[in-house]
MIDOSE-1310 file (N, C-alpha, C; in nm, 2 decimals, decimal comma, always signed):
residues 135
msaf	+12,61/+11,32/+11,96/+12,47/+11,33/+11,99/+12,40/+11,23/+11,90; +12,31/+11,15/+11,96/+12,24/+11,05/+11,88/+12,11/+11,12/+11,83; +12,05/+11,05/+11,73/+11,92/+11,11/+11,68/+11,81/+11,01/+11,69; +11,69/+11,05/+11,66/+11,58/+10,96/+11,67/+11,59/+10,86/+11,56
pdil	+11,53/+10,74/+11,58/+11,54/+10,64/+11,48/+11,49/+10,68/+11,34; +11,55/+10,64/+11,23/+11,51/+10,68/+11,10/+11,37/+10,63/+11,06; +11,32/+10,53/+11,13/+11,19/+10,48/+11,09/+11,08/+10,57/+11,13; +11,10/+10,66/+11,22/+10,99/+10,75/+11,27/+10,96/+10,86/+11,16
dpal	+10,84/+10,88/+11,14/+10,80/+10,99/+11,04/+10,83/+11,13/+11,10; +10,85/+11,22/+11,01/+10,89/+11,36/+11,06/+10,79/+11,42/+11,16; +10,67/+11,40/+11,14/+10,57/+11,46/+11,23/+10,59/+11,41/+11,37; +10,61/+11,28/+11,39/+10,64/+11,22/+11,52/+10,77/+11,27/+11,58
rqrl	+10,87/+11,28/+11,49/+11,00/+11,33/+11,54/+10,98/+11,47/+11,59; +10,91/+11,55/+11,52/+10,88/+11,69/+11,56/+10,81/+11,70/+11,69; +10,71/+11,61/+11,71/+10,63/+11,61/+11,83/+10,72/+11,57/+11,95; +10,80/+11,46/+11,93/+10,89/+11,42/+12,04/+10,99/+11,53/+12,07
fslg	+11,04/+11,60/+11,97/+11,13/+11,71/+12,00/+11,07/+11,83/+12,07; +10,94/+11,86/+12,03/+10,87/+11,97/+12,10/+10,83/+11,93/+12,24; +10,82/+11,80/+12,27/+10,80/+11,76/+12,41/+10,92/+11,76/+12,50; +11,04/+11,78/+12,43/+11,16/+11,79/+12,50/+11,23/+11,65/+12,53
irpe	+11,19/+11,56/+12,45/+11,25/+11,42/+12,46/+11,37/+11,42/+12,37; +11,48/+11,40/+12,44/+11,61/+11,39/+12,37/+11,64/+11,24/+12,35; +11,69/+11,21/+12,23/+11,71/+11,06/+12,20/+11,81/+11,00/+12,29; +11,91/+11,08/+12,34/+12,01/+11,02/+12,43/+11,96/+11,00/+12,57
dvee	+11,84/+11,05/+12,60/+11,78/+11,03/+12,73/+11,70/+10,90/+12,73; +11,67/+10,84/+12,62/+11,58/+10,73/+12,61/+11,67/+10,60/+12,59; +11,64/+10,51/+12,68/+11,71/+10,37/+12,67/+11,61/+10,28/+12,59; +11,66/+10,22/+12,49/+11,58/+10,13/+12,40/+11,64/+9,99/+12,40
kfvr	+11,55/+9,90/+12,43/+11,59/+9,75/+12,43/+11,49/+9,68/+12,34; +11,53/+9,57/+12,29/+11,45/+9,48/+12,21/+11,45/+9,35/+12,29; +11,34/+9,31/+12,34/+11,33/+9,19/+12,43/+11,23/+9,09/+12,37; +11,23/+8,97/+12,42/+11,14/+8,87/+12,38/+11,00/+8,89/+12,44
gtgp	+10,90/+8,86/+12,37/+10,77/+8,89/+12,41/+10,72/+8,79/+12,51; +10,60/+8,81/+12,56/+10,53/+8,72/+12,65/+10,39/+8,70/+12,60; +10,33/+8,60/+12,65/+10,19/+8,57/+12,62/+10,18/+8,46/+12,51; +10,06/+8,45/+12,45/+10,04/+8,35/+12,35/+10,11/+8,39/+12,22
ggqk	+10,15/+8,28/+12,14/+10,22/+8,30/+12,02/+10,31/+8,19/+11,99; +10,33/+8,11/+12,09/+10,41/+7,99/+12,06/+10,56/+8,01/+12,03; +10,61/+7,93/+11,94/+10,75/+7,94/+11,90/+10,79/+8,07/+11,85; +10,71/+8,14/+11,77/+10,74/+8,27/+11,71/+10,78/+8,37/+11,82
inkt	+10,69/+8,38/+11,92/+10,71/+8,48/+12,03/+10,83/+8,44/+12,12; +10,86/+8,31/+12,13/+10,96/+8,27/+12,22/+11,10/+8,28/+12,15; +11,11/+8,29/+12,02/+11,24/+8,29/+11,95/+11,28/+8,43/+11,91; +11,19/+8,52/+11,89/+11,22/+8,65/+11,83/+11,21/+8,76/+11,94
sstv	+11,30/+8,86/+11,92/+11,29/+8,98/+12,01/+11,22/+9,09/+11,95; +11,09/+9,08/+11,93/+11,02/+9,18/+11,86/+10,95/+9,28/+11,95; +10,96/+9,26/+12,08/+10,90/+9,35/+12,18/+11,00/+9,47/+12,20; +10,95/+9,59/+12,20/+11,03/+9,71/+12,22/+11,01/+9,77/+12,35
wlrh	+11,11/+9,80/+12,43/+11,10/+9,85/+12,56/+11,18/+9,99/+12,56; +11,11/+10,09/+12,60/+11,17/+10,23/+12,60/+11,16/+10,28/+12,75; +11,27/+10,35/+12,79/+11,27/+10,41/+12,92/+11,32/+10,55/+12,91; +11,24/+10,65/+12,95/+11,29/+10,79/+12,94/+11,35/+10,82/+13,08
gptg	+11,48/+10,84/+13,08/+11,56/+10,86/+13,20/+11,51/+10,97/+13,29; +11,50/+11,10/+13,24/+11,46/+11,21/+13,33/+11,33/+11,19/+13,40; +11,23/+11,13/+13,34/+11,10/+11,12/+13,40/+11,08/+10,98/+13,46; +11,15/+10,88/+13,41/+11,13/+10,74/+13,46/+11,02/+10,67/+13,39
levr	+10,96/+10,73/+13,28/+10,85/+10,67/+13,21/+10,90/+10,55/+13,14; +10,82/+10,44/+13,14/+10,86/+10,32/+13,07/+10,74/+10,28/+12,98; +10,78/+10,24/+12,86/+10,68/+10,19/+12,76/+10,73/+10,06/+12,70; +10,63/+9,97/+12,69/+10,66/+9,84/+12,64/+10,56/+9,81/+12,53
cqdg	+10,60/+9,78/+12,41/+10,51/+9,76/+12,30/+10,53/+9,62/+12,24; +10,42/+9,55/+12,23/+10,42/+9,42/+12,17/+10,30/+9,40/+12,09; +10,25/+9,51/+12,02/+10,13/+9,50/+11,95/+10,13/+9,42/+11,83; +10,24/+9,42/+11,75/+10,24/+9,35/+11,63/+10,36/+9,25/+11,63
rsqv	+10,37/+9,18/+11,52/+10,48/+9,08/+11,50/+10,61/+9,14/+11,46; +10,60/+9,26/+11,40/+10,71/+9,33/+11,34/+10,78/+9,42/+11,45; +10,91/+9,40/+11,46/+10,99/+9,49/+11,55/+10,98/+9,63/+11,51; +10,99/+9,66/+11,38/+10,98/+9,79/+11,33/+10,85/+9,86/+11,37
wnrv	+10,74/+9,79/+11,34/+10,61/+9,84/+11,38/+10,60/+9,87/+11,53; +10,65/+9,78/+11,61/+10,64/+9,79/+11,76/+10,73/+9,91/+11,80; +10,84/+9,93/+11,73/+10,93/+10,04/+11,76/+10,86/+10,18/+11,74; +10,80/+10,19/+11,63/+10,73/+10,31/+11,60/+10,62/+10,34/+11,70
qawa	+10,54/+10,23/+11,73/+10,43/+10,24/+11,83/+10,48/+10,28/+11,96; +10,60/+10,22/+12,00/+10,65/+10,25/+12,14/+10,70/+10,40/+12,15; +10,76/+10,45/+12,04/+10,80/+10,59/+12,05/+10,68/+10,68/+12,05; +10,57/+10,65/+11,98/+10,45/+10,73/+11,98/+10,39/+10,72/+12,11
elga	+10,38/+10,61/+12,17/+10,32/+10,59/+12,31/+10,40/+10,67/+12,41; +10,53/+10,67/+12,40/+10,62/+10,74/+12,49/+10,58/+10,89/+12,49; +10,57/+10,94/+12,36/+10,54/+11,08/+12,35/+10,40/+11,11/+12,40; +10,30/+11,02/+12,38/+10,17/+11,04/+12,43/+10,16/+11,04/+12,59
klad	+10,24/+10,95/+12,65/+10,24/+10,94/+12,79/+10,30/+11,07/+12,85; +10,41/+11,12/+12,79/+10,48/+11,24/+12,84/+10,39/+11,36/+12,83; +10,32/+11,37/+12,71/+10,23/+11,48/+12,69/+10,11/+11,47/+12,79; +10,06/+11,35/+12,82/+9,95/+11,34/+12,91/+10,00/+11,38/+13,05
rrat	+10,12/+11,34/+13,09/+10,17/+11,37/+13,22/+10,18/+11,52/+13,24; +10,23/+11,59/+13,13/+10,25/+11,73/+13,14/+10,11/+11,80/+13,14; +10,02/+11,75/+13,07/+9,88/+11,81/+13,07/+9,82/+11,80/+13,21; +9,84/+11,68/+13,27/+9,78/+11,66/+13,40/+9,84/+11,75/+13,50
aaaq	+9,98/+11,77/+13,50/+10,05/+11,86/+13,59/+10,00/+12,00/+13,57; +9,98/+12,04/+13,45/+9,93/+12,18/+13,42/+9,79/+12,20/+13,47; +9,71/+12,10/+13,46/+9,57/+12,10/+13,50/+9,56/+12,11/+13,66; +9,65/+12,03/+13,72/+9,65/+12,04/+13,87/+9,70/+12,17/+13,92
kqsa	+9,80/+12,23/+13,85/+9,85/+12,36/+13,89/+9,74/+12,47/+13,87; +9,67/+12,46/+13,76/+9,56/+12,56/+13,73/+9,45/+12,54/+13,84; +9,42/+12,41/+13,87/+9,31/+12,39/+13,97/+9,35/+12,44/+14,11; +9,48/+12,43/+14,14/+9,53/+12,48/+14,27/+9,52/+12,63/+14,27
reaq	+9,55/+12,70/+14,16/+9,54/+12,84/+14,15/+9,39/+12,89/+14,17; +9,30/+12,82/+14,10/+9,16/+12,85/+14,11/+9,11/+12,83/+14,25; +9,15/+12,72/+14,31/+9,10/+12,70/+14,45/+9,15/+12,81/+14,54; +9,27/+12,85/+14,53/+9,33/+12,96/+14,61/+9,25/+13,09/+14,58
rrrt	+9,22/+13,12/+14,46/+9,15/+13,24/+14,42/+9,01/+13,24/+14,48; +8,94/+13,12/+14,48/+8,81/+13,11/+14,54/+8,82/+13,13/+14,69; +8,92/+13,08/+14,75/+8,93/+13,09/+14,90/+8,96/+13,24/+14,94; +9,03/+13,31/+14,86/+9,07/+13,45/+14,91/+8,99/+13,56/+14,84
rqks	+8,90/+13,53/+14,76/+8,82/+13,64/+14,70/+8,73/+13,70/+14,80; +8,69/+13,83/+14,77/+8,60/+13,90/+14,86/+8,46/+13,85/+14,84; +8,38/+13,84/+14,95/+8,25/+13,80/+14,94/+8,16/+13,91/+14,88; +8,06/+13,86/+14,81/+7,96/+13,96/+14,75/+7,87/+14,01/+14,86
ygqk	+7,80/+14,12/+14,83/+7,71/+14,18/+14,93/+7,60/+14,08/+14,97; +7,55/+14,00/+14,87/+7,44/+13,90/+14,90/+7,49/+13,79/+14,99; +7,62/+13,75/+14,96/+7,68/+13,65/+15,05/+7,69/+13,70/+15,19; +7,73/+13,82/+15,21/+7,75/+13,88/+15,34/+7,61/+13,88/+15,41
vrmi	+7,51/+13,93/+15,34/+7,38/+13,94/+15,40/+7,33/+13,80/+15,45; +7,34/+13,70/+15,36/+7,30/+13,56/+15,40/+7,38/+13,51/+15,52; +7,51/+13,54/+15,52/+7,59/+13,49/+15,63/+7,54/+13,56/+15,76; +7,51/+13,69/+15,76/+7,47/+13,76/+15,88/+7,33/+13,70/+15,93
egkk	+7,24/+13,68/+15,83/+7,11/+13,62/+15,86/+7,13/+13,48/+15,93; +7,22/+13,40/+15,87/+7,24/+13,27/+15,93/+7,29/+13,28/+16,07; +7,38/+13,37/+16,10/+7,44/+13,39/+16,23/+7,33/+13,43/+16,33; +7,24/+13,53/+16,29/+7,13/+13,57/+16,37/+7,04/+13,46/+16,40
hrak	+7,01/+13,38/+16,30/+6,92/+13,26/+16,32/+6,98/+13,16/+16,42; +7,11/+13,13/+16,40/+7,17/+13,04/+16,50/+7,18/+13,10/+16,64; +7,19/+13,23/+16,65/+7,19/+13,29/+16,78/+7,06/+13,28/+16,85; +6,95/+13,29/+16,77/+6,81/+13,28/+16,83/+6,79/+13,14/+16,88
ikht	+6,84/+13,04/+16,80/+6,83/+12,90/+16,85/+6,90/+12,87/+16,97; +7,02/+12,93/+16,98/+7,10/+12,91/+17,10/+7,04/+12,98/+17,22; +6,98/+13,09/+17,20/+6,92/+13,17/+17,30/+6,81/+13,09/+17,37; +6,74/+13,01/+17,30/+6,63/+12,93/+17,36/+6,69/+12,83/+17,46
rqrp	+6,81/+12,80/+17,45/+6,87/+12,69/+17,54/+6,91/+12,75/+17,68; +6,91/+12,88/+17,69/+6,95/+12,94/+17,82/+6,85/+12,91/+17,93; +6,89/+12,93/+18,05/+6,81/+12,91/+18,16/+6,71/+13,03/+18,17; +6,58/+13,00/+18,20/+6,49/+13,11/+18,21/+6,53/+13,22/+18,31
sdw	+6,49/+13,34/+18,28/+6,54/+13,45/+18,36/+6,46/+13,47/+18,49; +6,35/+13,40/+18,51/+6,27/+13,41/+18,63/+6,31/+13,31/+18,74; +6,41/+13,24/+18,72/+6,46/+13,14/+18,82/+6,52/+13,20/+18,93
């Protein structure tokens, strides 16, 4: 069993562990960066690329010139993305439950009265469209 990189602080390790990220599920690569920077960016592999296998989340970090710094940032970003994804899923689930509850709850007395009044009003309007009875 592999472990989280030693450069990560204990709080970040604990957060990743609590999110259910296992180190063996994460593929880590060090690649050459892109963009401005000239010779330095073209010769060093300071960009860190992480891919979480079970979810398919990918993170690419090229914020600084240091590979160590980028590595810490990439792991933190991976944890943040996974936490955000879980929070979004939980919010959608809660929203679906609330929508179902609103659809199936019993109407209040006032709502029923207003609904009946609306139906009677609509019936009067439609009644005026009928052919006169003296024809």
